[in-house]
Biotite code that builds the C-alpha atoms (Angstrom):
import biotite.structure as struc

atoms = struc.array([
    struc.Atom([-1.223, 13.686, 4.543], chain_id="A", res_id=1, res_name="MET", atom_name="CA", element="C"),
    struc.Atom([-3.848, 14.025, 1.769], chain_id="A", res_id=2, res_name="GLN", atom_name="CA", element="C"),
    struc.Atom([-6.827, 11.192, 2.117], chain_id="A", res_id=3, res_name="VAL", atom_name="CA", element="C"),
    struc.Atom([-7.664, 10.551, -1.801], chain_id="A", res_id=4, res_name="GLN", atom_name="CA", element="C"),
    struc.Atom([-10.399, 8.346, -3.336], chain_id="A", res_id=5, res_name="GLN", atom_name="CA", element="C"),
    struc.Atom([-10.126, 6.871, -6.657], chain_id="A", res_id=6, res_name="GLY", atom_name="CA", element="C"),
    struc.Atom([-12.536, 7.355, -9.282], chain_id="A", res_id=7, res_name="PRO", atom_name="CA", element="C"),
    struc.Atom([-15.960, 6.318, -8.636], chain_id="A", res_id=8, res_name="VAL", atom_name="CA", element="C"),
    struc.Atom([-16.750, 3.079, -10.030], chain_id="A", res_id=9, res_name="THR", atom_name="CA", element="C"),
    struc.Atom([-19.518, 2.422, -12.075], chain_id="A", res_id=10, res_name="ALA", atom_name="CA", element="C"),
    struc.Atom([-21.486, -0.444, -10.286], chain_id="A", res_id=11, res_name="THR", atom_name="CA", element="C"),
    struc.Atom([-24.478, -1.257, -8.497], chain_id="A", res_id=12, res_name="HIS", atom_name="CA", element="C"),
    struc.Atom([-23.134, -3.672, -6.215], chain_id="A", res_id=13, res_name="GLU", atom_name="CA", element="C"),
    struc.Atom([-23.036, -3.056, -2.741], chain_id="A", res_id=14, res_name="PRO", atom_name="CA", element="C"),
    struc.Atom([-19.609, -2.942, -1.215], chain_id="A", res_id=15, res_name="ARG", atom_name="CA", element="C"),
    struc.Atom([-19.287, -6.133, 0.292], chain_id="A", res_id=16, res_name="GLN", atom_name="CA", element="C"),
    struc.Atom([-16.736, -6.719, 3.076], chain_id="A", res_id=17, res_name="ARG", atom_name="CA", element="C"),
    struc.Atom([-13.931, -8.851, 0.815], chain_id="A", res_id=18, res_name="THR", atom_name="CA", element="C"),
    struc.Atom([-13.943, -5.982, -1.342], chain_id="A", res_id=19, res_name="ASN", atom_name="CA", element="C"),
    struc.Atom([-12.747, -3.292, 0.901], chain_id="A", res_id=20, res_name="LEU", atom_name="CA", element="C"),
    struc.Atom([-9.049, -2.603, 1.431], chain_id="A", res_id=21, res_name="ILE", atom_name="CA", element="C"),
    struc.Atom([-10.189, -3.285, 5.295], chain_id="A", res_id=22, res_name="ARG", atom_name="CA", element="C"),
    struc.Atom([-10.660, -6.964, 4.295], chain_id="A", res_id=23, res_name="TYR", atom_name="CA", element="C"),
    struc.Atom([-7.065, -6.962, 2.600], chain_id="A", res_id=24, res_name="ILE", atom_name="CA", element="C"),
    struc.Atom([-5.620, -5.738, 5.601], chain_id="A", res_id=25, res_name="LEU", atom_name="CA", element="C"),
    struc.Atom([-6.901, -8.102, 8.017], chain_id="A", res_id=26, res_name="GLU", atom_name="CA", element="C"),
    struc.Atom([-5.995, -10.686, 5.955], chain_id="A", res_id=27, res_name="THR", atom_name="CA", element="C"),
    struc.Atom([-2.491, -10.075, 5.567], chain_id="A", res_id=28, res_name="LYS", atom_name="CA", element="C"),
    struc.Atom([0.434, -11.364, 6.922], chain_id="A", res_id=29, res_name="ALA", atom_name="CA", element="C"),
    struc.Atom([2.618, -8.737, 8.084], chain_id="A", res_id=30, res_name="HIS", atom_name="CA", element="C"),
    struc.Atom([0.119, -5.543, 9.435], chain_id="A", res_id=31, res_name="ARG", atom_name="CA", element="C"),
    struc.Atom([2.262, -3.761, 11.408], chain_id="A", res_id=32, res_name="GLU", atom_name="CA", element="C"),
    struc.Atom([3.467, -0.348, 9.859], chain_id="A", res_id=33, res_name="VAL", atom_name="CA", element="C"),
    struc.Atom([7.123, 0.346, 9.963], chain_id="A", res_id=34, res_name="LEU", atom_name="CA", element="C"),
    struc.Atom([8.250, 3.976, 10.161], chain_id="A", res_id=35, res_name="SER", atom_name="CA", element="C"),
    struc.Atom([11.260, 5.574, 10.456], chain_id="A", res_id=36, res_name="ILE", atom_name="CA", element="C"),
    struc.Atom([12.563, 9.484, 11.486], chain_id="A", res_id=37, res_name="ALA", atom_name="CA", element="C"),
    struc.Atom([13.514, 11.602, 8.981], chain_id="A", res_id=38, res_name="GLN", atom_name="CA", element="C"),
    struc.Atom([16.728, 12.312, 10.706], chain_id="A", res_id=39, res_name="SER", atom_name="CA", element="C"),
    struc.Atom([17.944, 8.547, 10.221], chain_id="A", res_id=40, res_name="ALA", atom_name="CA", element="C"),
    struc.Atom([20.587, 7.818, 7.647], chain_id="A", res_id=41, res_name="PRO", atom_name="CA", element="C"),
    struc.Atom([19.732, 5.837, 4.850], chain_id="A", res_id=42, res_name="ILE", atom_name="CA", element="C"),
    struc.Atom([21.575, 2.826, 6.116], chain_id="A", res_id=43, res_name="LEU", atom_name="CA", element="C"),
    struc.Atom([19.147, 2.210, 9.018], chain_id="A", res_id=44, res_name="ASP", atom_name="CA", element="C"),
    struc.Atom([16.182, 2.440, 6.187], chain_id="A", res_id=45, res_name="ALA", atom_name="CA", element="C"),
    struc.Atom([17.628, 0.015, 4.220], chain_id="A", res_id=46, res_name="VAL", atom_name="CA", element="C"),
    struc.Atom([18.217, -2.050, 7.206], chain_id="A", res_id=47, res_name="ASP", atom_name="CA", element="C"),
    struc.Atom([14.672, -1.919, 8.455], chain_id="A", res_id=48, res_name="LYS", atom_name="CA", element="C"),
    struc.Atom([13.136, -2.374, 5.097], chain_id="A", res_id=49, res_name="LEU", atom_name="CA", element="C"),
    struc.Atom([15.362, -5.846, 5.019], chain_id="A", res_id=50, res_name="CYS", atom_name="CA", element="C"),
    struc.Atom([14.302, -6.747, 8.102], chain_id="A", res_id=51, res_name="ALA", atom_name="CA", element="C"),
    struc.Atom([10.865, -6.318, 7.804], chain_id="A", res_id=52, res_name="GLY", atom_name="CA", element="C"),
    struc.Atom([10.631, -7.520, 4.272], chain_id="A", res_id=53, res_name="ARG", atom_name="CA", element="C"),
    struc.Atom([8.816, -4.455, 3.244], chain_id="A", res_id=54, res_name="VAL", atom_name="CA", element="C"),
    struc.Atom([8.974, -2.264, -0.064], chain_id="A", res_id=55, res_name="GLY", atom_name="CA", element="C"),
    struc.Atom([8.426, 1.090, 1.742], chain_id="A", res_id=56, res_name="ALA", atom_name="CA", element="C"),
    struc.Atom([8.904, 3.001, 5.298], chain_id="A", res_id=57, res_name="LEU", atom_name="CA", element="C"),
    struc.Atom([6.429, 5.612, 7.017], chain_id="A", res_id=58, res_name="LEU", atom_name="CA", element="C"),
    struc.Atom([8.256, 8.806, 7.800], chain_id="A", res_id=59, res_name="VAL", atom_name="CA", element="C"),
    struc.Atom([7.530, 9.971, 10.773], chain_id="A", res_id=60, res_name="MET", atom_name="CA", element="C"),
    struc.Atom([8.096, 13.465, 12.803], chain_id="A", res_id=61, res_name="GLN", atom_name="CA", element="C"),
    struc.Atom([6.632, 12.900, 16.625], chain_id="A", res_id=62, res_name="ASP", atom_name="CA", element="C"),
    struc.Atom([3.461, 10.752, 15.949], chain_id="A", res_id=63, res_name="THR", atom_name="CA", element="C"),
    struc.Atom([2.603, 12.707, 12.574], chain_id="A", res_id=64, res_name="HIS", atom_name="CA", element="C"),
    struc.Atom([3.741, 10.938, 8.950], chain_id="A", res_id=65, res_name="PRO", atom_name="CA", element="C"),
    struc.Atom([5.556, 13.532, 6.756], chain_id="A", res_id=66, res_name="ILE", atom_name="CA", element="C"),
    struc.Atom([6.444, 11.203, 3.794], chain_id="A", res_id=67, res_name="GLY", atom_name="CA", element="C"),
    struc.Atom([6.898, 7.803, 3.135], chain_id="A", res_id=68, res_name="ILE", atom_name="CA", element="C"),
    struc.Atom([10.481, 6.049, 1.638], chain_id="A", res_id=69, res_name="LEU", atom_name="CA", element="C"),
    struc.Atom([10.079, 3.537, -0.662], chain_id="A", res_id=70, res_name="SER", atom_name="CA", element="C"),
    struc.Atom([12.494, 1.449, -2.530], chain_id="A", res_id=71, res_name="GLU", atom_name="CA", element="C"),
    struc.Atom([12.137, 3.430, -5.659], chain_id="A", res_id=72, res_name="ARG", atom_name="CA", element="C"),
    struc.Atom([13.149, 6.181, -4.056], chain_id="A", res_id=73, res_name="ASP", atom_name="CA", element="C"),
    struc.Atom([16.199, 4.696, -2.679], chain_id="A", res_id=74, res_name="LEU", atom_name="CA", element="C"),
    struc.Atom([17.366, 3.547, -6.135], chain_id="A", res_id=75, res_name="LEU", atom_name="CA", element="C"),
    struc.Atom([16.426, 6.760, -8.280], chain_id="A", res_id=76, res_name="THR", atom_name="CA", element="C"),
    struc.Atom([17.780, 9.306, -5.256], chain_id="A", res_id=77, res_name="ARG", atom_name="CA", element="C"),
    struc.Atom([20.494, 7.708, -3.458], chain_id="A", res_id=78, res_name="VAL", atom_name="CA", element="C"),
    struc.Atom([22.017, 4.559, -5.695], chain_id="A", res_id=79, res_name="LEU", atom_name="CA", element="C"),
    struc.Atom([21.568, 6.591, -9.186], chain_id="A", res_id=80, res_name="LEU", atom_name="CA", element="C"),
    struc.Atom([22.805, 9.797, -7.587], chain_id="A", res_id=81, res_name="LYS", atom_name="CA", element="C"),
    struc.Atom([25.787, 8.018, -5.941], chain_id="A", res_id=82, res_name="ARG", atom_name="CA", element="C"),
    struc.Atom([24.958, 9.379, -2.391], chain_id="A", res_id=83, res_name="ARG", atom_name="CA", element="C"),
    struc.Atom([26.729, 7.956, 0.544], chain_id="A", res_id=84, res_name="ASP", atom_name="CA", element="C"),
    struc.Atom([23.822, 6.008, 2.360], chain_id="A", res_id=85, res_name="PRO", atom_name="CA", element="C"),
    struc.Atom([25.884, 6.499, 5.678], chain_id="A", res_id=86, res_name="ALA", atom_name="CA", element="C"),
    struc.Atom([25.425, 10.190, 5.236], chain_id="A", res_id=87, res_name="ARG", atom_name="CA", element="C"),
    struc.Atom([22.284, 10.801, 3.704], chain_id="A", res_id=88, res_name="THR", atom_name="CA", element="C"),
    struc.Atom([19.289, 11.111, 5.083], chain_id="A", res_id=89, res_name="ARG", atom_name="CA", element="C"),
    struc.Atom([15.820, 10.052, 4.877], chain_id="A", res_id=90, res_name="VAL", atom_name="CA", element="C"),
    struc.Atom([14.589, 13.431, 4.991], chain_id="A", res_id=91, res_name="SER", atom_name="CA", element="C"),
    struc.Atom([16.849, 14.076, 1.893], chain_id="A", res_id=92, res_name="GLU", atom_name="CA", element="C"),
    struc.Atom([15.331, 11.369, -0.502], chain_id="A", res_id=93, res_name="VAL", atom_name="CA", element="C"),
    struc.Atom([12.023, 10.509, 0.744], chain_id="A", res_id=94, res_name="MET", atom_name="CA", element="C"),
    struc.Atom([8.603, 11.267, -1.221], chain_id="A", res_id=95, res_name="THR", atom_name="CA", element="C"),
    struc.Atom([6.852, 14.206, 0.546], chain_id="A", res_id=96, res_name="ARG", atom_name="CA", element="C"),
    struc.Atom([3.577, 14.408, -1.258], chain_id="A", res_id=97, res_name="ASP", atom_name="CA", element="C"),
    struc.Atom([1.992, 11.242, 0.356], chain_id="A", res_id=98, res_name="VAL", atom_name="CA", element="C"),
    struc.Atom([-1.732, 10.437, -0.215], chain_id="A", res_id=99, res_name="VAL", atom_name="CA", element="C"),
    struc.Atom([-3.303, 7.939, 1.861], chain_id="A", res_id=100, res_name="ALA", atom_name="CA", element="C"),
    struc.Atom([-6.577, 5.937, 1.407], chain_id="A", res_id=101, res_name="VAL", atom_name="CA", element="C"),
    struc.Atom([-9.804, 5.167, 3.695], chain_id="A", res_id=102, res_name="SER", atom_name="CA", element="C"),
    struc.Atom([-9.885, 1.693, 4.914], chain_id="A", res_id=103, res_name="ILE", atom_name="CA", element="C"),
    struc.Atom([-13.264, 1.363, 3.389], chain_id="A", res_id=104, res_name="ASP", atom_name="CA", element="C"),
    struc.Atom([-12.216, 2.239, -0.609], chain_id="A", res_id=105, res_name="ALA", atom_name="CA", element="C"),
    struc.Atom([-12.094, -0.416, -2.649], chain_id="A", res_id=106, res_name="THR", atom_name="CA", element="C"),
    struc.Atom([-8.989, -2.423, -4.235], chain_id="A", res_id=107, res_name="PRO", atom_name="CA", element="C"),
    struc.Atom([-9.966, -1.105, -7.707], chain_id="A", res_id=108, res_name="GLU", atom_name="CA", element="C"),
    struc.Atom([-10.264, 2.604, -6.140], chain_id="A", res_id=109, res_name="GLU", atom_name="CA", element="C"),
    struc.Atom([-6.486, 2.032, -4.930], chain_id="A", res_id=110, res_name="VAL", atom_name="CA", element="C"),
    struc.Atom([-5.656, 0.488, -7.924], chain_id="A", res_id=111, res_name="MET", atom_name="CA", element="C"),
    struc.Atom([-6.481, 3.643, -9.862], chain_id="A", res_id=112, res_name="ALA", atom_name="CA", element="C"),
    struc.Atom([-4.831, 6.129, -7.121], chain_id="A", res_id=113, res_name="ILE", atom_name="CA", element="C"),
    struc.Atom([-1.648, 3.993, -7.439], chain_id="A", res_id=114, res_name="MET", atom_name="CA", element="C"),
    struc.Atom([-1.754, 3.938, -11.248], chain_id="A", res_id=115, res_name="THR", atom_name="CA", element="C"),
    struc.Atom([-2.499, 7.543, -11.374], chain_id="A", res_id=116, res_name="GLU", atom_name="CA", element="C"),
    struc.Atom([0.438, 8.720, -9.092], chain_id="A", res_id=117, res_name="ARG", atom_name="CA", element="C"),
    struc.Atom([2.610, 5.936, -10.113], chain_id="A", res_id=118, res_name="ARG", atom_name="CA", element="C"),
    struc.Atom([3.533, 4.587, -6.653], chain_id="A", res_id=119, res_name="CYS", atom_name="CA", element="C"),
    struc.Atom([3.173, 0.984, -5.137], chain_id="A", res_id=120, res_name="ARG", atom_name="CA", element="C"),
    struc.Atom([2.558, 1.561, -1.407], chain_id="A", res_id=121, res_name="HIS", atom_name="CA", element="C"),
    struc.Atom([-0.340, 3.906, 0.222], chain_id="A", res_id=122, res_name="LEU", atom_name="CA", element="C"),
    struc.Atom([-0.973, 4.287, 3.961], chain_id="A", res_id=123, res_name="PRO", atom_name="CA", element="C"),
    struc.Atom([-4.589, 3.468, 4.999], chain_id="A", res_id=124, res_name="VAL", atom_name="CA", element="C"),
    struc.Atom([-6.716, 5.862, 7.173], chain_id="A", res_id=125, res_name="ILE", atom_name="CA", element="C"),
    struc.Atom([-9.091, 5.087, 9.582], chain_id="A", res_id=126, res_name="GLU", atom_name="CA", element="C"),
    struc.Atom([-10.352, 7.460, 12.194], chain_id="A", res_id=127, res_name="ASP", atom_name="CA", element="C"),
    struc.Atom([-7.497, 9.847, 11.392], chain_id="A", res_id=128, res_name="ASP", atom_name="CA", element="C"),
    struc.Atom([-4.882, 7.402, 12.327], chain_id="A", res_id=129, res_name="SER", atom_name="CA", element="C"),
    struc.Atom([-2.759, 5.130, 10.097], chain_id="A", res_id=130, res_name="ILE", atom_name="CA", element="C"),
    struc.Atom([-3.745, 1.401, 10.248], chain_id="A", res_id=131, res_name="VAL", atom_name="CA", element="C"),
    struc.Atom([-1.897, 0.111, 7.523], chain_id="A", res_id=132, res_name="GLY", atom_name="CA", element="C"),
    struc.Atom([-0.139, 0.280, 4.426], chain_id="A", res_id=133, res_name="ILE", atom_name="CA", element="C"),
    struc.Atom([-1.248, -1.012, 1.402], chain_id="A", res_id=134, res_name="ILE", atom_name="CA", element="C"),
    struc.Atom([1.087, -2.484, -1.588], chain_id="A", res_id=135, res_name="SER", atom_name="CA", element="C"),
    struc.Atom([0.473, -3.464, -4.856], chain_id="A", res_id=136, res_name="ILE", atom_name="CA", element="C"),
    struc.Atom([1.305, -6.643, -4.004], chain_id="A", res_id=137, res_name="GLY", atom_name="CA", element="C"),
    struc.Atom([-1.509, -6.884, -1.765], chain_id="A", res_id=138, res_name="ASP", atom_name="CA", element="C"),
    struc.Atom([-4.116, -5.636, -4.456], chain_id="A", res_id=139, res_name="VAL", atom_name="CA", element="C"),
    struc.Atom([-3.013, -7.869, -6.893], chain_id="A", res_id=140, res_name="VAL", atom_name="CA", element="C"),
    struc.Atom([-3.265, -10.859, -4.581], chain_id="A", res_id=141, res_name="ARG", atom_name="CA", element="C"),
    struc.Atom([-6.746, -9.674, -3.831], chain_id="A", res_id=142, res_name="TRP", atom_name="CA", element="C"),
    struc.Atom([-7.680, -9.483, -7.774], chain_id="A", res_id=143, res_name="ALA", atom_name="CA", element="C"),
    struc.Atom([-6.177, -12.836, -8.215], chain_id="A", res_id=144, res_name="SER", atom_name="CA", element="C"),
    struc.Atom([-8.272, -14.625, -5.463], chain_id="A", res_id=145, res_name="ARG", atom_name="CA", element="C"),
    struc.Atom([-11.222, -12.886, -6.495], chain_id="A", res_id=146, res_name="THR", atom_name="CA", element="C"),
    struc.Atom([-10.667, -14.113, -10.081], chain_id="A", res_id=147, res_name="GLN", atom_name="CA", element="C"),
    struc.Atom([-10.080, -17.544, -8.920], chain_id="A", res_id=148, res_name="GLU", atom_name="CA", element="C"),
    struc.Atom([-13.358, -17.413, -6.892], chain_id="A", res_id=149, res_name="TYR", atom_name="CA", element="C"),
    struc.Atom([-15.125, -16.263, -9.887], chain_id="A", res_id=150, res_name="GLN", atom_name="CA", element="C"),
    struc.Atom([-13.958, -18.794, -12.550], chain_id="A", res_id=151, res_name="ILE", atom_name="CA", element="C"),
    struc.Atom([-14.451, -21.656, -9.768], chain_id="A", res_id=152, res_name="ARG", atom_name="CA", element="C"),
    struc.Atom([-18.235, -20.622, -9.319], chain_id="A", res_id=153, res_name="SER", atom_name="CA", element="C"),
    struc.Atom([-19.088, -20.289, -13.377], chain_id="A", res_id=154, res_name="LEU", atom_name="CA", element="C"),
    struc.Atom([-16.995, -23.550, -13.671], chain_id="A", res_id=155, res_name="GLU", atom_name="CA", element="C"),
    struc.Atom([-19.690, -24.885, -10.955], chain_id="A", res_id=156, res_name="ASP", atom_name="CA", element="C"),
    struc.Atom([-22.289, -23.024, -12.652], chain_id="A", res_id=157, res_name="TYR", atom_name="CA", element="C"),
    struc.Atom([-21.465, -24.676, -15.848], chain_id="A", res_id=158, res_name="ILE", atom_name="CA", element="C"),
    struc.Atom([-21.345, -28.510, -14.718], chain_id="A", res_id=159, res_name="THR", atom_name="CA", element="C"),
    struc.Atom([-24.506, -28.030, -12.746], chain_id="A", res_id=160, res_name="GLY", atom_name="CA", element="C"),
    struc.Atom([-22.631, -27.955, -9.500], chain_id="A", res_id=161, res_name="ARG", atom_name="CA", element="C"),
    struc.Atom([-23.537, -24.709, -8.199], chain_id="A", res_id=162, res_name="TYR", atom_name="CA", element="C"),
    struc.Atom([-25.521, -24.897, -5.296], chain_id="A", res_id=163, res_name="PRO", atom_name="CA", element="C"),
    struc.Atom([-29.243, -22.679, -6.034], chain_id="A", res_id=164, res_name="GLY", atom_name="CA", element="C"),
])
């Protein structure tokens, strides 16, 4: 699995804790990394996705990630191809070229990688271990909260309620 960094952002601001993937993972409601064996049938993967209310599973061989299985994989490689989900194995339809991001990456870097690679889920690495999966929904929630905070701060400043 390759760890990729997004393009360097043109900013002179220090990396604040709330502007790192680390913070997003810490505040995420569901932080468990769900995985499945490559030999498992697709029906088992669908059960696991639905039970965990997640959009992707890490595909493992022993303790090593070898791919990722997303809802998009299921739609395009199983349903559209009219494959039998009870007979099709995860290894036959998973995405093999998986890119991971560092826990100290910024959300902007992660968004750039997701956009460039057209993916919605990325494993997060710390000290060569997978510590979570970040989704586009997680990053959008972070962006929304950040914008709300900035708007409130500007409103407070304009109305004279800004401390300082």
